N, C-alpha and C positions, 0 to 999 in steps of 0.2 A: 168681659174685660174689666168693668167696674173701675176704670181709670188707672189701673195698675199695669205696669210693664215690668217683667222680671229683670232684675239687675244683671242677670246673665246676658241679656241682649247687648248691653253696653260693653261687657267684657268680650263677647264674640266679635262685635264691631271693632273694638280696639285691636284684637288679634289680627283681624282681617286687614285693617289699615296698616298695621306694622308689617305684616307679611308681604304686602304688595307695595310698600313704601308710599302710602297715600298720606299726604299732609292733612292735618285737621285734628279735631278733637272728637273722640268717640262719645264723650258725654254730651256735647252740643248736638251731635248727630242723633243721639237717643232722644234728646229733648225735642228736636224737630220731628222725629218719628212720632212721638206721643202727640204732638200738636196735630199732625196730619191724621192720625187715627181718631182723635177727638173730633176734628172737622168732618171726617167721613161718617162717623157714627151719628153725629149731630144732624148732618144732612139727611141721612136715612131716617132718623127720628122725625124730622120736620116733614119729609115726604109722606111718611106713614100717617102722621097726624092729619095731614090734609086729605089723603086718600081714604083713610078709614073713618076718622071722626068728623070730617067735614066733607062728605062726599059731594055735596052740591058745588062747593067752591072748587074741589078737585076736578069734577066733570066740566065745569065751566072753563077752567084753565086749560084742560086738555083739549076741549073743543076749539077754544080760541087758537091754541098752538097749531092744531091740525088745519084750521081755516087759513091761517097765515102761511103755513107750509105749502098748502095747495096753491094759494095765490102767487107765491114766489115761483113755484114751478111753472105756472101758467105764463109768467112774465118772460121766462127764458125760451118759450116756444115761438115767439113772434118778434124776432130782432128787427125785421124790416119796418116795424112801426115806430122806430126811434130815429130822430135826426142824427146825422153823423156826429155832431158835437156831444150827443148824449150816449153814444154807443159804449163809452167807458163804463157805464153803469152795469153792463152785462158782462164785463171782463172779470168775472170771478166764478169760482166753482159753486155750482148749485148745491152740492152736498155740504160744503162749508156753510153756505147761507142758511140752510134749513136746520143747522145745529146750533147756531148762535143764539144770543139773548133776544128776547121778544122785542125790546126797545129798538135794538139795532136793526132787526128784521123789519119792523114797522116803518122806521124812518126810510130804509132803503126802498121798501114797497111804495111809500108815498112819493119818493123821488122819481121812481120809474113811471108811476102813474101820471105824475106832473109832466114828465118828459114826453110821454105818449100824447097827452093833451096839447102840449106845445107844438108837436108836429101837426096835429089836426088843425090847430089855429093858424100855423104857418101856411098850410095848404088851403086855408079858407074853407075847409069842410065843416066848420062848426060856427054856428051863428050866435050861440049863447056863450057866456064867459066860463071861467074855470068852475065856479060853484054849481 
């Protein structure tokens, strides 16, 4: 690719937009296409650098993601352990949850774990605090 997109792409898009009466600018469309291609190739390059040149960091990151994914799936297996006021935490698709960003997943996981502890405390089944 080397950062170049043939000018013919813009002409083809212009013809397409004209034929189907689509409003817009083919030149701007081509510019956005180039940005998307660069973002895609840059993302692949970053991933490859981590996985090939920094295998330890890549393995650690993959192991962490897998651990979080497993913990999330475990949380969906036992709904009865949450108070009614916390059931909303489980009102989402587990497939969507295992795909999201690590920060979002970890915050959700901590919230569910805190909600489970709150139920234990409410029932008097735990003598020690949250920590």
